[in-house]
LUMDO-319104 format. One record per residue (C-alpha): residue in one letter; chain; x, y, z. Coordinates in steps of 0.25 Angstrom, whole numbers, plus 5000, padded with zeros to 4 digits. Layout:
REM LUMDO-319104
["A","A",[X,Y,Z]]
...
//
This chain:
REM LUMDO-319104
["M","A",[4895,4999,5070]]
["N","A",[4897,5012,5067]]
["L","A",[4911,5019,5061]]
["F","A",[4919,5026,5070]]
["D","A",[4916,5040,5066]]
["V","A",[4929,5047,5067]]
["Y","A",[4931,5051,5052]]
["P","A",[4923,5063,5046]]
["L","A",[4918,5057,5032]]
["N","A",[4918,5063,5019]]
["P","A",[4904,5057,5013]]
["I","A",[4911,5051,5001]]
["E","A",[4912,5037,4999]]
["I","A",[4924,5032,4991]]
["V","A",[4925,5019,4985]]
["K","A",[4934,5019,4972]]
["A","A",[4947,5024,4971]]
["Q","A",[4960,5027,4960]]
["G","A",[4971,5034,4961]]
["S","A",[4967,5049,4965]]
["A","A",[4953,5046,4964]]
["V","A",[4942,5043,4974]]
["W","A",[4927,5039,4969]]
["D","A",[4916,5040,4978]]
["A","A",[4903,5032,4977]]
["Q","A",[4897,5039,4968]]
["G","A",[4906,5039,4958]]
["N","A",[4912,5054,4962]]
["E","A",[4929,5053,4958]]
["Y","A",[4937,5062,4967]]
["L","A",[4951,5065,4967]]
["D","A",[4959,5060,4979]]
["L","A",[4969,5070,4984]]
["Y","A",[4969,5064,5000]]
["G","A",[4971,5048,4996]]
["G","A",[4967,5044,5012]]
["H","A",[4975,5054,5020]]
["A","A",[4988,5051,5008]]
["V","A",[4986,5037,5009]]
["I","A",[4983,5036,4993]]
["S","A",[4998,5036,4989]]
["I","A",[4999,5029,4976]]
["G","A",[4983,5033,4972]]
["H","A",[4972,5024,4976]]
["T","A",[4971,5008,4971]]
["H","A",[4984,5010,4963]]
["P","A",[4983,4998,4954]]
["H","A",[4995,4992,4957]]
["Y","A",[4994,4996,4972]]
["V","A",[4980,4988,4970]]
["K","A",[4987,4976,4964]]
["R","A",[4998,4977,4975]]
["I","A",[4989,4974,4987]]
["S","A",[4978,4965,4977]]
["D","A",[4989,4955,4974]]
["Q","A",[4995,4954,4988]]
["L","A",[4981,4952,4994]]
["Q","A",[4983,4940,4985]]
["Q","A",[4993,4933,4994]]
["I","A",[4991,4938,5006]]
["G","A",[4987,4951,5013]]
["F","A",[4991,4949,5029]]
["Y","A",[5001,4943,5037]]
["S","A",[5008,4948,5051]]
["N","A",[5023,4954,5049]]
["S","A",[5027,4941,5057]]
["V","A",[5030,4935,5043]]
["E","A",[5039,4941,5034]]
["M","A",[5034,4949,5023]]
["P","A",[5041,4953,5011]]
["L","A",[5031,4964,5007]]
["Q","A",[5035,4972,5021]]
["R","A",[5049,4969,5014]]
["E","A",[5048,4975,5002]]
["L","A",[5039,4986,5007]]
["A","A",[5052,4991,5016]]
["Q","A",[5062,4989,5005]]
["R","A",[5052,4998,4995]]
["L","A",[5049,5007,5004]]
["G","A",[5062,5010,5010]]
["K","A",[5066,5011,4994]]
["T","A",[5056,5022,4991]]
["S","A",[5057,5030,5004]]
["G","A",[5072,5030,5003]]
["K","A",[5072,5023,5018]]
["E","A",[5077,5012,5013]]
["G","A",[5085,5009,5027]]
["Y","A",[5073,5011,5034]]
["Q","A",[5064,5000,5041]]
["L","A",[5048,4999,5039]]
["F","A",[5038,4997,5049]]
["L","A",[5027,4992,5041]]
["C","A",[5012,4996,5049]]
["N","A",[4997,5001,5046]]
["S","A",[4998,5016,5047]]
["G","A",[5003,5029,5050]]
["A","A",[4999,5029,5064]]
["E","A",[5004,5018,5066]]
["A","A",[5017,5020,5057]]
["N","A",[5018,5033,5067]]
["E","A",[5015,5025,5081]]
["N","A",[5025,5015,5078]]
["A","A",[5036,5025,5074]]
["L","A",[5037,5032,5086]]
["K","A",[5034,5019,5094]]
["L","A",[5048,5016,5086]]
["A","A",[5053,5028,5087]]
["S","A",[5053,5026,5102]]
["F","A",[5056,5012,5102]]
["H","A",[5068,5017,5095]]
["N","A",[5075,5027,5105]]
["G","A",[5067,5024,5118]]
["R","A",[5062,5039,5119]]
["K","A",[5047,5045,5122]]
["K","A",[5044,5057,5116]]
["I","A",[5039,5062,5103]]
["I","A",[5040,5073,5094]]
["A","A",[5029,5078,5085]]
["F","A",[5024,5089,5079]]
["S","A",[5011,5100,5078]]
["G","A",[5001,5093,5069]]
["A","A",[5006,5081,5067]]
["F","A",[4999,5069,5064]]
["H","A",[5004,5054,5066]]
["G","A",[4992,5044,5068]]
["R","A",[4982,5041,5078]]
["T","A",[4988,5029,5085]]
["S","A",[4994,5031,5100]]
["L","A",[5008,5039,5096]]
["A","A",[5005,5044,5082]]
["V","A",[4993,5050,5089]]
["A","A",[5000,5057,5101]]
["A","A",[5012,5061,5091]]
["T","A",[4999,5068,5082]]
["D","A",[4995,5082,5085]]
["N","A",[4982,5083,5087]]
["P","A",[4976,5081,5101]]
["K","A",[4963,5079,5097]]
["I","A",[4965,5063,5093]]
["V","A",[4976,5061,5103]]
["A","A",[4968,5051,5114]]
["P","A",[4970,5051,5129]]
["V","A",[4979,5038,5126]]
["N","A",[4987,5043,5116]]
["E","A",[4991,5055,5124]]
["T","A",[5005,5055,5127]]
["E","A",[5018,5066,5130]]
["N","A",[5027,5058,5122]]
["V","A",[5023,5067,5110]]
["V","A",[5029,5081,5109]]
["F","A",[5024,5090,5095]]
["L","A",[5030,5103,5090]]
["P","A",[5027,5114,5082]]
["F","A",[5029,5108,5067]]
["N","A",[5042,5111,5059]]
["D","A",[5046,5117,5071]]
["E","A",[5062,5114,5072]]
["A","A",[5064,5125,5083]]
["A","A",[5053,5116,5092]]
["L","A",[5060,5102,5088]]
["E","A",[5074,5108,5092]]
["Q","A",[5069,5114,5105]]
["A","A",[5061,5099,5106]]
["F","A",[5073,5090,5104]]
["A","A",[5082,5100,5113]]
["A","A",[5073,5096,5125]]
["Y","A",[5071,5084,5126]]
["G","A",[5075,5077,5112]]
["E","A",[5082,5066,5119]]
["T","A",[5067,5061,5122]]
["V","A",[5062,5061,5108]]
["S","A",[5058,5047,5105]]
["A","A",[5054,5054,5091]]
["V","A",[5049,5064,5081]]
["I","A",[5036,5062,5072]]
["I","A",[5034,5072,5060]]
["E","A",[5026,5069,5049]]
["G","A",[5033,5077,5034]]
["I","A",[5022,5085,5031]]
["Q","A",[5007,5085,5043]]
["G","A",[4995,5077,5036]]
["V","A",[4985,5080,5044]]
["G","A",[4993,5092,5052]]
["G","A",[4993,5100,5037]]
["I","A",[5000,5097,5027]]
["R","A",[5012,5102,5035]]
["V","A",[5025,5098,5031]]
["A","A",[5037,5098,5039]]
["T","A",[5050,5108,5035]]
["D","A",[5061,5099,5031]]
["G","A",[5069,5105,5041]]
["F","A",[5061,5102,5053]]
["L","A",[5063,5086,5048]]
["R","A",[5076,5090,5048]]
["K","A",[5078,5095,5060]]
["I","A",[5067,5083,5064]]
["R","A",[5078,5073,5059]]
["S","A",[5091,5080,5066]]
["L","A",[5085,5081,5079]]
["T","A",[5080,5066,5080]]
["T","A",[5093,5061,5077]]
["Q","A",[5100,5071,5084]]
["Y","A",[5089,5065,5096]]
["G","A",[5089,5051,5094]]
["S","A",[5073,5055,5093]]
["V","A",[5065,5048,5082]]
["F","A",[5063,5055,5066]]
["I","A",[5048,5050,5064]]
["A","A",[5043,5054,5048]]
["D","A",[5027,5053,5048]]
["S","A",[5026,5050,5033]]
["V","A",[5012,5043,5034]]
["Q","A",[5005,5053,5025]]
["C","A",[5018,5064,5022]]
["G","A",[5027,5050,5018]]
["Y","A",[5024,5039,5005]]
["G","A",[5030,5051,4994]]
["R","A",[5018,5060,4996]]
["T","A",[5026,5072,4997]]
["G","A",[5037,5068,4985]]
["K","A",[5047,5061,4995]]
["F","A",[5043,5048,5002]]
["Y","A",[5043,5053,5016]]
["S","A",[5039,5069,5017]]
["H","A",[5050,5070,5026]]
["D","A",[5060,5066,5015]]
["H","A",[5059,5081,5009]]
["A","A",[5067,5083,5022]]
["G","A",[5079,5076,5017]]
["I","A",[5080,5069,5033]]
["E","A",[5076,5054,5037]]
["A","A",[5067,5051,5048]]
["D","A",[5068,5038,5057]]
["I","A",[5056,5033,5056]]
["Y","A",[5046,5037,5044]]
["S","A",[5031,5033,5044]]
["M","A",[5022,5030,5035]]
["A","A",[5008,5026,5031]]
["K","A",[4994,5033,5022]]
["G","A",[5001,5033,5006]]
["M","A",[5011,5019,5010]]
["G","A",[4998,5009,5008]]
["N","A",[4989,5018,4998]]
["G","A",[4978,5014,5009]]
["F","A",[4983,5002,5011]]
["P","A",[4984,5005,5027]]
["I","A",[4999,5002,5030]]
["G","A",[5010,5010,5038]]
["A","A",[5023,5011,5042]]
["I","A",[5036,5014,5049]]
["A","A",[5050,5016,5039]]
["I","A",[5061,5015,5050]]
["S","A",[5075,5019,5052]]
["P","A",[5086,5009,5053]]
["D","A",[5090,5015,5065]]
["I","A",[5079,5011,5072]]
["T","A",[5079,4994,5076]]
["P","A",[5068,4987,5077]]
["W","A",[5064,4975,5086]]
["Y","A",[5052,4964,5084]]
["G","A",[5039,4968,5091]]
["M","A",[5043,4982,5090]]
["L","A",[5032,4987,5081]]
["G","A",[5023,4979,5076]]
["T","A",[5008,4978,5067]]
["T","A",[4999,4967,5062]]
["F","A",[4994,4973,5048]]
["G","A",[5006,4982,5045]]
["G","A",[5014,4976,5034]]
["N","A",[5004,4967,5030]]
["H","A",[5007,4963,5014]]
["L","A",[4996,4972,5011]]
["A","A",[5001,4983,5014]]
["C","A",[5014,4980,5009]]
["A","A",[5008,4977,4996]]
["A","A",[4999,4991,4999]]
["A","A",[5014,4998,5002]]
["L","A",[5022,4994,4990]]
["A","A",[5012,4995,4980]]
["V","A",[5012,5011,4984]]
["L","A",[5027,5012,4985]]
["E","A",[5029,5002,4971]]
["V","A",[5015,5014,4965]]
["M","A",[5024,5027,4970]]
["E","A",[5037,5022,4964]]
["Q","A",[5030,5017,4951]]
["E","A",[5021,5030,4948]]
["Q","A",[5033,5039,4955]]
["L","A",[5023,5046,4964]]
["I","A",[5031,5051,4976]]
["A","A",[5039,5059,4964]]
["N","A",[5022,5063,4957]]
["A","A",[5019,5066,4975]]
["G","A",[5028,5076,4973]]
["R","A",[5026,5082,4958]]
["V","A",[5011,5084,4961]]
["G","A",[5010,5087,4977]]
["D","A",[5021,5099,4970]]
["Y","A",[5012,5103,4960]]
["L","A",[5000,5104,4970]]
["I","A",[5006,5109,4980]]
["N","A",[5011,5122,4970]]
["E","A",[5000,5122,4964]]
["L","A",[4991,5124,4977]]
["R","A",[4998,5134,4982]]
["K","A",[4995,5144,4973]]
["F","A",[4979,5143,4978]]
["D","A",[4978,5157,4986]]
["R","A",[4968,5153,4996]]
["V","A",[4976,5142,5001]]
["K","A",[4982,5145,5014]]
["E","A",[4995,5134,5011]]
["V","A",[4998,5124,5004]]
["R","A",[5007,5113,5011]]
["G","A",[5015,5100,5009]]
["R","A",[5022,5092,5000]]
["G","A",[5020,5086,4987]]
["L","A",[5006,5076,4990]]
["M","A",[5006,5081,5006]]
["I","A",[4998,5093,5001]]
["G","A",[4990,5104,5011]]
["I","A",[4979,5114,5008]]
["D","A",[4980,5124,5018]]
["L","A",[4966,5132,5017]]
["P","A",[4961,5144,5024]]
["E","A",[4948,5143,5032]]
["E","A",[4941,5146,5024]]
["L","A",[4945,5135,5015]]
["A","A",[4940,5125,5023]]
["G","A",[4930,5119,5014]]
["V","A",[4938,5116,5002]]
["R","A",[4943,5103,5005]]
["K","A",[4928,5097,5005]]
["D","A",[4923,5103,4994]]
["L","A",[4937,5099,4986]]
["L","A",[4930,5084,4990]]
["A","A",[4916,5089,4990]]
["K","A",[4917,5099,4976]]
["N","A",[4929,5091,4970]]
["R","A",[4930,5077,4973]]
["I","A",[4944,5079,4979]]
["F","A",[4948,5070,4991]]
["T","A",[4959,5079,4999]]
["G","A",[4964,5081,5014]]
["E","A",[4964,5090,5025]]
["A","A",[4970,5094,5038]]
["K","A",[4966,5104,5048]]
["P","A",[4959,5116,5047]]
["N","A",[4960,5117,5033]]
["V","A",[4971,5110,5025]]
["I","A",[4968,5104,5012]]
["R","A",[4976,5090,5010]]
["L","A",[4981,5084,4997]]
["L","A",[4988,5068,5000]]
["P","A",[4983,5062,4985]]
["A","A",[4988,5050,4982]]
["L","A",[5005,5051,4977]]
["G","A",[5001,5051,4960]]
["I","A",[4991,5061,4959]]
["T","A",[4994,5070,4947]]
["Q","A",[4994,5085,4942]]
["A","A",[4980,5082,4937]]
["H","A",[4975,5078,4952]]
["A","A",[4983,5090,4956]]
["D","A",[4978,5101,4947]]
["H","A",[4964,5093,4948]]
["F","A",[4963,5095,4961]]
["L","A",[4970,5111,4961]]
["E","A",[4957,5114,4954]]
["A","A",[4948,5109,4962]]
["L","A",[4954,5117,4974]]
["S","A",[4954,5129,4966]]
["E","A",[4940,5127,4964]]
["R","A",[4938,5126,4978]]
["L","A",[4944,5136,4982]]
["S","A",[4938,5145,4972]]
["A","A",[4925,5142,4978]]
["L","A",[4927,5145,4992]]
//
């Protein structure tokens, strides 16, 4: 059987990883500033993380959600404390797409409505409703198409007000990334997020804060939406939550009441997933990684803005987009091939930095020197 060919691959086999370094099959070392799409939050193969999962596997790796699992309650309590959302409720699942799918479904259950407001440049996942709320027609199959999703311009308060004035009583939910990842590291303004909060409250709609990529401490606060000083009704999360172990979740306002069978999952919240997620939160606290992400991220952003050949630098903390002119479109590939530095991309010419939250200023300086070298060479 062949693999279904949907991924363009770099001709590199990674066989070992530690912290922010990875090694290929030939023994070459690379600096990882992408973390597999913002997944590696506490660093590759962190010893506490490895021990937590290994110890759990010696006891039990999986049983269904039909029995008591104290690990789930422990995770909910620690996540509530770390995120500042102790009054919220936690539903555990397996991925960011599943988290957003459940968030949108839950909103509709809650208020009995169908219409969803999403925004230009949005990416919320590839499952049925999540992809319908994603601004990329190419990946929306005919069966996913629905008239229930309305796209508005990103950061346009006037358009949002007009939409609510026109059909606000029918709006089930507004879903927005605090910082768009696939959309090019575009930051939702604090004023725009506050406007969403005001209008959703006024009209009885649900505010869904998609924090799958921009959450979990990456921006210097736990959720990037926190920078606006507001609270959403539902926060979706995944990527950095398990440091590579598949896990996702939604944190749900106490105003939303559950009933048996409302949501469900086979693998969500299993013993190993909870052990991984607990290890991540423990390391984040012990090593003060959220503060480090803010500090090193601010340093990187400030230094990057000094490069005169860079069109724009966007982001917060360690979620950074470097927008390059078309003639420098090859810089990202050269950073990998010539400097052995992994970064990400967003179309058309944005380099995305999504490293582990514990990277040092030395790592940042290494990247800055490599970028300067690449820009000078072109």
